[in-house]
C-alpha positions as CSV (number, residue, x, y, z in Angstrom):
1,M,101.2,-145.5,12.9
2,R,101.1,-141.9,13.9
3,C,103.6,-140.5,16.4
4,D,103.0,-136.8,17.0
5,K,106.0,-134.6,17.4
6,T,106.7,-133.1,20.9
7,T,105.4,-129.6,21.8
8,F,108.3,-127.7,23.4
9,A,108.2,-124.9,26.0
10,L,111.0,-122.4,25.2
11,F,113.2,-120.9,27.9
12,F,115.6,-118.1,27.1
13,G,118.4,-117.5,29.6
14,N,120.0,-114.1,30.1
15,R,122.9,-112.5,32.0
16,G,122.9,-108.7,32.1
17,F,126.6,-108.3,31.4
18,F,126.0,-109.5,27.8
19,P,124.0,-107.9,25.0
20,A,120.3,-108.1,25.4
21,S,119.7,-107.5,21.7
22,L,120.6,-111.2,21.1
23,L,117.5,-112.3,23.1
24,E,114.8,-110.8,21.0
25,S,116.3,-112.2,17.8
26,A,116.6,-115.7,19.4
27,R,113.0,-115.7,20.5
28,G,111.8,-115.2,16.9
29,E,114.3,-117.4,15.3
30,L,114.0,-120.4,17.5
31,T,110.2,-120.3,17.4
32,E,110.2,-120.1,13.6
33,I,112.8,-122.9,13.1
34,L,111.1,-125.3,15.5
35,G,107.8,-124.7,13.7
36,R,109.5,-125.6,10.4
37,L,110.8,-128.8,12.0
38,G,107.2,-129.7,12.9
39,H,107.1,-128.7,16.5
40,K,104.5,-126.6,18.3
41,T,106.0,-124.3,20.9
42,I,104.8,-122.3,23.9
43,V,106.7,-119.2,25.0
44,M,106.2,-116.9,28.0
45,D,105.1,-113.5,27.0
46,A,108.0,-111.2,26.3
47,S,106.6,-108.5,28.6
48,A,106.6,-110.9,31.7
49,T,110.3,-110.4,32.3
50,R,113.2,-108.2,31.1
51,H,113.7,-109.0,27.4
52,G,111.3,-112.0,27.7
53,A,114.2,-114.0,29.3
54,V,115.1,-115.4,32.7
55,E,118.0,-114.1,34.8
56,T,117.0,-113.5,38.4
57,P,115.4,-115.9,40.9
58,D,112.3,-113.8,40.7
59,E,112.1,-114.1,36.9
60,G,112.8,-117.8,37.4
61,E,109.7,-118.1,39.6
62,K,107.6,-116.3,37.0
63,Y,108.7,-118.9,34.4
64,A,108.0,-121.7,36.8
65,N,104.5,-120.4,37.3
66,F,104.1,-120.1,33.5
67,L,105.0,-123.8,33.2
68,R,102.5,-124.7,36.0
69,Q,99.8,-122.9,34.2
70,H,100.5,-124.8,31.0
71,R,101.3,-128.2,32.5
72,G,100.3,-131.0,30.2
73,Q,100.6,-128.8,27.1
74,F,104.3,-129.4,26.5
75,G,106.5,-132.5,26.6
76,G,110.0,-131.0,26.7
77,I,111.8,-127.8,27.3
78,V,114.4,-126.2,25.1
79,L,116.7,-124.1,27.3
80,C,118.2,-121.6,24.9
81,L,121.2,-119.5,25.7
82,P,121.5,-116.6,23.3
83,N,124.1,-115.2,25.7
84,F,125.9,-116.6,28.8
85,G,122.6,-117.1,30.8
86,D,122.2,-117.1,34.5
87,E,122.3,-120.5,36.3
88,T,120.4,-119.4,39.4
89,G,117.4,-118.1,37.5
90,A,117.3,-121.2,35.3
91,T,117.4,-123.5,38.3
92,R,114.5,-121.8,40.0
93,A,112.6,-121.9,36.8
94,L,113.1,-125.5,35.9
95,K,113.7,-127.6,39.0
96,E,110.2,-128.9,39.1
97,C,109.4,-128.9,35.3
98,G,108.8,-132.6,35.2
99,V,109.9,-133.0,31.5
100,P,113.2,-133.5,29.7
101,I,115.4,-130.4,29.2
102,L,117.6,-129.8,26.2
103,I,120.3,-127.1,26.8
104,Q,121.1,-125.3,23.6
105,A,123.8,-122.6,23.4
106,Y,124.3,-120.2,20.5
107,P,127.9,-120.1,19.0
108,D,130.0,-117.0,18.9
109,E,131.3,-115.7,15.6
110,L,135.0,-114.9,15.3
111,A,134.1,-111.6,13.6
112,K,131.9,-110.6,16.5
113,M,134.0,-111.0,19.6
114,A,133.9,-107.4,21.0
115,P,132.0,-107.0,24.4
116,A,129.0,-105.4,22.7
117,V,128.3,-108.4,20.5
118,R,130.0,-111.4,22.2
119,R,127.7,-114.2,23.5
120,D,129.9,-116.4,25.8
121,A,127.1,-119.0,25.7
122,F,129.9,-121.6,25.3
123,C,131.0,-120.9,28.9
124,G,127.4,-120.2,30.2
125,K,126.3,-123.7,29.1
126,F,128.9,-125.2,31.5
127,S,127.6,-123.1,34.4
128,I,124.0,-124.3,33.7
129,M,125.1,-127.9,33.5
130,D,127.2,-127.6,36.7
131,V,124.4,-126.2,38.8
132,F,121.7,-128.4,37.4
133,A,124.0,-131.4,38.3
134,Q,124.3,-130.0,41.8
135,H,120.6,-129.8,42.2
136,G,119.9,-133.2,40.6
137,I,118.0,-131.7,37.7
138,P,118.2,-134.1,34.7
139,F,119.1,-132.5,31.4
140,T,120.2,-133.4,27.9
141,A,123.3,-131.7,26.3
142,L,124.2,-132.8,22.8
143,T,127.1,-132.0,20.5
144,P,128.5,-129.7,19.3
145,H,128.7,-127.8,22.5
146,T,127.3,-124.7,20.8
147,V,125.1,-125.0,17.7
148,D,123.4,-122.5,15.4
149,P,119.6,-123.2,15.3
150,K,119.7,-122.6,11.5
151,S,122.2,-125.6,11.1
152,E,121.5,-129.2,10.2
153,R,123.3,-130.2,13.4
154,F,120.6,-128.4,15.4
155,A,117.8,-130.1,13.4
156,A,119.5,-133.5,14.2
157,N,119.7,-132.6,17.8
158,I,116.0,-131.6,17.9
159,D,115.1,-134.9,16.2
160,Y,117.0,-136.8,18.9
161,F,115.5,-134.8,21.7
162,D,112.0,-135.3,20.3
163,R,112.4,-139.0,20.2
164,L,113.7,-139.0,23.8
165,C,110.7,-136.9,24.9
166,R,108.2,-139.2,23.3
167,V,109.7,-142.2,25.1
168,V,109.7,-140.4,28.5
169,N,106.2,-139.0,28.2
170,G,104.8,-142.1,26.6
171,M,106.1,-144.4,29.2
172,K,105.2,-142.3,32.3
173,G,101.9,-143.7,33.5
174,M,101.6,-146.2,30.7
175,V,99.1,-149.1,31.1
176,V,99.9,-152.6,29.8
177,G,97.1,-155.2,29.4
178,A,97.9,-158.8,30.3
179,V,95.1,-160.8,28.7
180,G,95.2,-164.3,30.1
181,A,97.5,-166.0,32.6
182,R,101.1,-166.7,31.7
183,T,101.4,-170.0,29.9
184,T,102.7,-172.5,32.5
185,A,105.6,-173.6,30.3
186,F,106.8,-170.1,29.7
187,K,108.5,-169.2,32.9
188,T,110.8,-167.1,30.7
189,V,108.3,-164.3,30.6
190,R,107.7,-163.9,34.3
191,I,107.7,-160.3,35.5
192,D,107.3,-158.3,38.7
193,E,104.2,-156.1,38.4
194,L,105.1,-154.2,41.6
195,A,108.5,-153.2,40.1
196,L,106.7,-152.0,37.0
197,E,104.2,-150.0,39.2
198,R,107.0,-148.4,41.1
199,H,108.3,-147.1,37.8
200,G,104.9,-145.7,36.7
201,I,103.8,-148.7,34.6
202,T,100.4,-150.3,35.5
203,V,99.5,-153.8,34.5
204,E,95.8,-154.5,34.0
205,T,95.1,-158.3,34.0
206,L,92.1,-159.9,32.4
207,D,91.1,-163.5,32.6
208,L,91.0,-165.2,29.2
209,S,87.6,-166.7,30.1
210,D,86.1,-163.1,30.1
211,I,87.6,-162.5,26.7
212,L,86.1,-165.7,25.3
213,A,82.7,-164.9,26.8
214,R,82.7,-161.5,25.2
215,V,83.6,-163.1,21.8
216,H,80.6,-165.4,22.1
217,A,78.3,-162.6,23.2
218,L,79.2,-160.2,20.4
219,V,76.2,-159.4,18.2
220,D,76.7,-160.4,14.5
221,S,75.2,-157.2,13.2
222,S,77.7,-155.0,15.1
223,D,79.1,-152.1,13.1
224,A,82.4,-152.7,14.8
225,L,82.5,-156.3,13.6
226,A,81.8,-155.3,10.0
227,A,84.6,-152.7,10.1
228,K,87.0,-155.2,11.6
229,A,86.2,-157.7,8.9
230,D,86.9,-155.2,6.2
231,R,90.2,-154.2,7.9
232,L,91.4,-157.8,8.2
233,R,90.5,-158.7,4.6
234,G,92.7,-155.9,3.5
235,F,95.5,-156.6,6.0
236,S,96.5,-160.1,4.7
237,S,95.5,-162.8,2.2
238,W,92.8,-165.1,3.5
239,A,92.8,-167.5,0.5
240,G,91.7,-171.0,1.6
241,I,90.9,-170.0,5.2
242,P,87.4,-171.2,6.4
243,E,84.9,-168.5,6.8
244,E,84.1,-169.7,10.3
245,A,87.7,-169.2,11.4
246,F,87.8,-165.7,9.8
247,A,84.6,-164.8,11.6
248,K,85.9,-165.8,15.0
249,I,89.2,-163.9,14.4
250,A,87.2,-160.8,13.5
251,R,85.1,-161.2,16.7
252,L,88.2,-161.6,18.8
253,G,89.6,-158.5,17.2
254,V,86.6,-156.4,18.2
255,V,86.8,-157.7,21.8
256,L,90.5,-156.8,22.0
257,D,89.7,-153.3,20.7
258,E,87.0,-153.0,23.3
259,V,89.2,-153.9,26.3
260,I,92.0,-151.7,25.1
261,A,89.7,-148.8,25.0
262,E,87.9,-149.8,28.3
263,Y,91.2,-150.0,30.3
264,K,93.0,-147.3,28.3
265,M,95.8,-149.7,27.5
266,D,98.9,-148.4,25.8
267,A,100.2,-151.9,25.0
268,L,99.0,-155.4,25.2
269,A,100.4,-159.0,26.0
270,L,98.0,-161.8,25.1
271,R,97.8,-165.5,26.0
272,C,97.7,-166.9,22.5
273,W,97.9,-170.7,23.0
274,V,96.5,-173.3,23.5
275,E,93.0,-172.3,24.6
276,M,92.5,-170.1,21.6
277,Q,93.1,-173.1,19.4
278,R,91.2,-175.7,21.4
279,L,88.1,-173.5,22.2
280,L,87.9,-171.2,19.2
281,G,89.9,-173.0,16.6
282,I,92.0,-170.0,15.8
283,S,95.3,-168.3,16.4
284,P,95.4,-164.5,17.2
285,C,98.7,-163.8,15.5
286,V,97.2,-161.6,12.7
287,L,95.3,-159.6,15.3
288,L,98.5,-158.7,17.1
289,G,100.1,-157.7,13.9
290,E,97.1,-155.5,13.0
291,L,97.3,-153.9,16.5
292,N,101.0,-153.2,16.0
293,D,100.3,-151.7,12.6
294,R,97.9,-149.3,14.3
295,G,100.5,-148.3,16.9
296,V,99.3,-150.4,19.8
297,P,102.4,-152.5,20.8
298,A,101.1,-156.1,21.1
299,A,103.2,-159.0,22.3
300,C,102.3,-162.7,22.3
301,E,102.7,-165.3,25.1
302,V,101.7,-162.8,27.8
303,D,105.2,-161.3,27.5
304,I,104.6,-158.1,29.4
305,G,108.3,-157.2,29.3
306,S,108.4,-157.4,25.6
307,A,105.2,-155.2,25.3
308,V,106.8,-152.5,27.5
309,T,110.0,-152.6,25.5
310,M,108.1,-152.5,22.2
311,A,106.3,-149.4,23.4
312,G,109.5,-147.6,24.2
313,L,111.1,-148.5,20.9
314,S,108.0,-147.5,18.9
315,L,107.7,-144.2,20.7
316,A,111.3,-143.4,19.6
317,S,111.1,-144.7,16.1
318,G,107.6,-143.5,15.2
319,R,107.2,-147.0,13.6
320,P,105.6,-150.2,14.8
321,S,107.7,-152.7,16.7
322,M,107.8,-156.5,16.6
323,C,108.0,-159.2,19.3
324,L,110.3,-161.9,17.8
325,D,112.1,-165.0,19.0
326,W,115.9,-165.2,18.9
327,N,115.2,-168.3,16.9
328,N,117.9,-169.8,14.6
329,N,121.5,-169.5,13.5
330,Y,121.9,-168.5,9.8
331,G,124.2,-171.1,8.5
332,D,127.8,-170.4,9.5
333,A,127.4,-166.6,9.6
334,E,128.3,-165.7,13.1
335,E,127.0,-162.1,12.9
336,K,123.6,-163.2,11.5
337,C,120.6,-165.0,12.9
338,I,116.9,-165.6,12.1
339,L,114.4,-163.7,14.1
340,F,110.9,-165.2,13.9
341,H,107.4,-165.4,15.2
342,C,104.1,-166.9,14.1
343,G,102.8,-163.7,12.5
344,P,102.3,-160.8,15.0
345,V,104.3,-158.5,12.7
346,A,102.8,-155.2,11.3
347,S,102.2,-155.5,7.6
348,S,104.1,-152.2,7.1
349,L,107.3,-154.0,8.3
350,M,106.9,-156.9,5.9
351,T,108.2,-157.3,2.3
352,G,104.6,-157.6,1.1
353,Q,101.2,-158.7,2.2
354,G,101.2,-161.8,4.4
355,K,99.2,-165.0,4.0
356,I,97.0,-166.4,6.7
357,S,97.7,-170.1,7.6
358,D,97.0,-172.8,10.1
359,H,99.5,-173.0,13.0
360,A,101.8,-175.6,11.7
361,I,103.7,-175.9,15.0
362,L,100.8,-176.1,17.4
363,A,99.0,-178.5,15.1
364,N,101.2,-181.2,16.7
365,A,99.4,-180.5,19.9
366,V,95.9,-179.5,18.9
367,G,95.5,-181.0,15.5
368,E,95.3,-179.6,12.0
369,G,92.7,-176.9,11.2
370,C,92.5,-175.6,14.8
371,G,95.0,-172.7,14.6
372,Y,94.0,-170.5,11.6
373,G,95.3,-167.0,12.1
374,C,99.1,-167.1,11.6
375,N,100.2,-164.4,9.3
376,E,103.1,-165.8,7.2
377,G,105.6,-163.6,5.3
378,R,109.1,-162.1,5.5
379,I,110.4,-159.0,7.4
380,A,111.6,-156.2,5.2
381,A,115.3,-155.2,5.2
382,T,115.9,-152.1,7.4
383,P,118.3,-150.7,9.9
384,M,116.8,-151.6,13.3
385,S,117.1,-151.2,17.1
386,F,116.3,-154.0,19.5
387,G,115.9,-154.7,23.2
388,N,114.0,-156.3,26.0
389,L,113.2,-156.1,29.7
390,L,113.4,-158.2,32.8
391,T,112.6,-157.2,36.4
392,K,115.0,-158.0,39.3
393,D,115.1,-156.9,42.9
394,G,112.4,-154.2,42.2
395,R,114.3,-152.7,39.3
396,L,113.7,-152.6,35.5
397,H,116.6,-154.0,33.6
398,F,116.7,-153.5,29.8
399,Y,119.3,-154.2,27.1
400,L,119.5,-152.2,23.9
401,G,121.4,-152.7,20.6
402,E,121.3,-151.9,17.0
403,G,121.8,-153.8,13.8
404,R,119.9,-154.4,10.5
405,M,117.3,-156.8,9.1
406,T,118.8,-158.0,5.8
407,A,117.3,-159.2,2.5
408,D,119.0,-162.6,2.9
409,P,116.8,-165.4,1.8
410,I,115.0,-167.8,4.2
411,P,113.8,-171.2,2.9
412,A,110.3,-171.0,1.6
413,D,109.1,-173.8,3.9
414,F,110.2,-171.9,7.0
415,F,106.9,-171.4,8.9
416,G,105.7,-168.0,10.2
417,C,107.0,-164.4,9.7
418,A,110.8,-164.2,9.8
419,G,113.8,-162.1,8.8
420,V,117.6,-162.4,9.0
421,A,119.2,-160.0,11.5
422,E,122.8,-158.9,11.1
423,I,124.3,-157.6,14.4
424,G,128.0,-156.8,14.9
425,D,129.7,-159.1,17.5
426,L,126.5,-161.1,17.7
427,Q,128.0,-164.1,19.5
428,R,129.2,-162.0,22.5
429,K,126.0,-160.1,22.7
430,L,123.9,-163.3,22.7
431,Q,126.1,-164.5,25.6
432,T,125.5,-161.2,27.5
433,I,121.7,-161.5,27.0
434,G,121.8,-165.1,28.3
435,Y,124.1,-164.5,31.3
436,L,121.9,-161.5,32.4
437,G,118.9,-163.8,32.4
438,H,116.9,-162.1,29.6
439,R,114.0,-163.9,27.8
440,H,114.1,-165.6,24.4
441,H,112.0,-162.8,22.9
442,V,113.4,-159.5,21.5
443,G,111.6,-156.3,20.7
444,V,112.6,-154.8,17.3
445,T,111.7,-151.5,15.6
446,P,113.1,-149.9,12.4
447,G,115.8,-147.3,12.6
448,H,118.8,-146.7,14.9
449,V,117.2,-145.1,17.9
450,A,119.0,-146.8,20.8
451,A,120.8,-143.6,21.9
452,P,117.7,-141.5,22.7
453,V,115.9,-144.6,24.1
454,R,118.8,-145.3,26.4
455,E,119.0,-141.7,27.7
456,A,115.2,-141.5,28.2
457,W,115.2,-144.8,30.1
458,E,118.3,-144.2,32.3
459,K,118.3,-140.5,32.9
460,Y,114.7,-139.5,33.0
461,L,112.8,-142.8,33.9
462,G,115.3,-144.4,36.2
463,Y,115.6,-147.8,34.4
464,D,118.8,-149.8,34.2
465,V,120.1,-150.3,30.7
466,T,122.9,-152.6,29.3
467,L,124.0,-151.2,25.9
468,L,125.1,-154.1,23.7
């Protein structure tokens, strides 16, 4: 999975009472350091304003025009205060920028406190924050209050802000595919499409009959089909799986790729039972895992809420995400439980290559040999973040938490792809999830990224978030 780092527009604040020499050095230093951290930058020409910075409302308007000319080329703004900075010019410049803003203030040095060299950015940062709050301009301010761009703390702040920006920009205008109607029995995954649309998330629905018709119409000599077959053979172990079942799974994989491209889907939720088993004799679990491995968040059981959540988590972590069931207690361990699903997990999140099997659970309903495609294995130990979404009264309500997937053993005869999750105060958190009316699924991604995700969702996207 590839997650490109954010391109930043750089803004330099100025106030004429303070030394202008600090501005020129900051322009060069910040550009160079962000480049080393892997970020492209765009900077207004130094000749456009005094010292290449913004102080007056007129200079602020020039910077606003600069952003308009480059709209779509940057995903966040680093507002740098080499000295105190002027809040009026900054407000004029950034009130319509449409992307997250990180306010960064240079620290003073105790040996340089004379008027000719003192910055006072510590105080100036408060003034910017104050007036931005008055105008309702959302911004991000991290600790410490002042930070040297050459420091590790600054690098950590930029990493946080980058993850936040990826979530905001990736979820604005995102498209989620709902392939097939919600399974009748699963009222747990009902969702309000209009609430999603009001928050900039479009749901494109496709009838499962159209997908099945495309599968049957696919030409056997298709280059895409040959490429998909090669990809799947390397993705998991197919020992003992009938060639006919493998061929149908590959054909379905090509069709899903086609509709994802056709509708420009950023995530997908698929009706995975029981028509797939009865009409094709397969289960699509491995295809969902393969999509997740390529960075297309894919949830089963037409769980659109999980697909949206997985997209946000993956944008922040830069890693695939998983749609799992809150499934089993782990003995008497009150802070551990088993998270499981039939096999839609990215191979890069597993302890090793999975093994394709028949669907042992659905076999009770459709018979043996009608559900090949589950990808069995175990989820690798890792710190992780988790969450999910429900819609209520036109609002998007998420929960977020952090924990870790452990290396604790799970019995060998446990079906599917599973892992043991350890989460502090788990019993109370499970009660909270249940009382709020959240679904039995949970989106999980490696790494502790709940903080930037929460800020992105609450502050910049207007979602409601319960932090567990």
